[in-house]
N, C-alpha and C positions, 0 to 999 in steps of 0.2 A: 586869370588861373583862378579855377575853384577854391573852396574850401577845404576841398579834401585833398586836391593837386597841392595846396597852401602848406597846410599840416601834415603830408605825406615828405614834403621837402623839408619843413624843419625838424623833422624824427630822422630825417637820414642823415642832417648838418647834426645833429644831436649824439647820434649813432657813433661818427667818425671821429667825433670830441672825444667818446665814450671809449675808442678804442684806440685813440693816438698814445702811444708808447711816452712813459712820463720823462721827461728833462733834465737836466742835471742839479736843476733847482733841486725838483722834488726828489731825487735822488740823492743829494746830501742833504736836504729836510730828515729822509728816512732814516739816514746814518745818524743823525744828532738825535732824533726821537731815539731812535736804540740806545744810544750813549747814556740819555736822560735818564729813559725811564729805569735803566741796571741801577739807577741811584735809589729808587724808590725802594722801600720796603717791602717784601712778598706779602705781607701780611695787607699792606695798603691795594696791593693789586687785586689779592684775593676779594676784597671788600671790596672793590669795584667791579668786581667782574658778576661776582655773584650781586649785585645792587643792579647791576643791568639785566640780568635774567631774571628778575624777581621782579622789576620794573614795567620790562616788553611783555610779560606774562599778565601781570595784574592789568596794565593798561588795553592789552589785548583782549581780554575777557569781560573789562570794563568800562571803558568807549562807546562803545554801541547802546550802554544805556543813559548816556551823556552827550550821542549826538541825535539833535531832531533830524529825524527823517524829511529829508527836502523835496518835494514834489518838481521833478526839473524835467519829467519825461516831454515835456511839450516844447522845450527848448531847444535851441539849435546849438551846436559844436561852440560856437564862438559863444555864445550868451553863457553857457555852462563856464566855459574857460574862465569867462570876465568873474563870472562869482567865483571861481577858483583863486584870482588875483586878488579880490577883493579878501577873498578869505586867509590868503597868502600873506599880505600886508597885516593884517591883523595878529598872525601867530608870530610874524616875523618881530613887532614891536614888541609883543610879551615875551617872547624870548630873550631880546635884547635889554631890558627891564631886568628881567631875571639873571642874567649873565651880570652886571650891571652891579647889583644889588650882592649875589654870593662872591662874586669875585672881589669885593671891598671887603669883605668882611674875615678875610684871611684865610687856613688852611680847611678849618673844620665847616664851613657855609659853602667852598670852594668844592669839597666832596660831595657836597650837601646838592651840588648843582648838577652831579650827573642823571641821579634820576627827577630833577625837577624838570629837566629838559627832554629828558625822554617823555615824561608824560607830556610835553608841549607838543615834539612831534610827530606822537603817537594819534594825541587828538588831532592835530590838521591831516595824518592820514584818512581817518574815521571821517571826517568830516568830506575832504575832496571825494571817497570813495561813492559816501552819500550823494554830493553834487553831479557826478556823472550817472548815479543812478543804478548805483548797486547796495545791495543791500547787506549792510556790516553785519545782520544778523545770521546769515551764512556763513559758516566754518570756511568755505574756503575762499569766500571774500576776505574774510579776517587772514587768512593765511595769505592769499594774493599781497596784502600790506606788508606782511614780514618779508616779503620778496622785494616789493619795493623799495623799503627801509635799507635790504641789504645790498640793493643795486645801487643806493644814494652811498652809501657809508663802510666798504670795503674795498681791498686792495684790487688794485687793476685785472690781473688775474679770476679774482671771485668775482668780479663786476659782470665780467664777460661770460663767466658760466650762468650766472643768474639772469643775465638778458635772455641767454638761448632760452630758458626755463618762462620768461615773461613773453616772449616771441611764439611760444607754443602753448600757452596756458589753456586753451582749450582740448586739445589733446594731452596734456601732460597732469593736469589736476587731478585725475580720478587717481593718478599714480601716487599722490603726493599726500602725506599720511599729516607729517610732520614738517619742521624744517630741524637742520641740524642747530641744535641750541649752542653747541660748544663754538660751531663754527661762527655762527652770527654775533656771538657774544666777544669772540676775539677779534673776529674783525673788524667790529663796531667798535671796539677799548684799542687795537694797534691806531686804529682810521684818524682816531681824536684826541688821542694821549698826548701829544707834542704841544698840540693848543691848549687845551685844557689842565696841563702841567703848568706851563705859563701862567694859565689863570690864576695857581695860587701863591703866585710870585707877589709880595707884598708892593705898592705902589703903582704897578703898571695893572693890578689883578680884575680891578674895574673896568678899565678900558680895551684890555683884551677880552675879556670875558661879552660886554656887551656887542664887541665885532664879532668875536667869533661866533655866536649863538644866532645873531643876525645873518651871517652867511650861510651857515649850517641851517638854516629854515632853508635861505635860497635855494642853497644847492638840494635840500629836500623835494620844494615846491617843482623846480625844475625838472627831476626825476620823475617824481608823482605825474604831473603832466603829459611827461612821454610816454612812461608804461600806458598809462590809460589811453593814449591816443593810438599806442601800437596795437590797443584790444580793438578798440574802436575801427582802425582801419582793417584789420583781421576782420570782423564782423561784415565788413563791408567790400570783403575781399580784395581791397588792395594789396598791393604787393610793395614791400618796402627793399628797396634795395640792400645788398649786403655791402657795406662801408673796406670790408678789407680786399 
């Protein structure tokens, strides 16, 4: 099996997982999340939502200056993805340490974890884009990063819509001026609310914070790799089967 065939096969497996309907555990978790978040004061929700929006916007237009351009044009896809995994490992460890620290610090530090973790996620996405050979100074590449972010941290229904955009990026990007910020921040907040609220619980916050942050970065890494693989396969005119 060639490298291209292997990547195509792995993307198809990932897409089937992405399109798989949630099981009973996820549905129960969602109901529990709705119940728990119902006890959180509305002002706290507003604070979290606004911090998400402002932090994403800040890192979106700031990370380009913190990301050193990667000279990877001569590298094979396998070599690029080796660099991606090295970068992901670094960011996973950073996120875990940050989650443990804020989780052990009570409610105020726990709330501070939201913007800190957002910054780590965005920096990883900018570095990943650069490794794959895309210029993050271009607005459409920063916009693509936001769609990758949504694909990683959204409800099943929204993920399917975002995946369709990513699969047809070259055709659709000329029509896209901006993302729907309201949808992005609401989807993200709803996606991580349950586990991040557990991080505020005294006694278990540090453990939950480290574990949650590590796995959230892991999920982001898998999503980013497959999103950029789709673009690479499309550029090579390799058809990816519809998993549904």
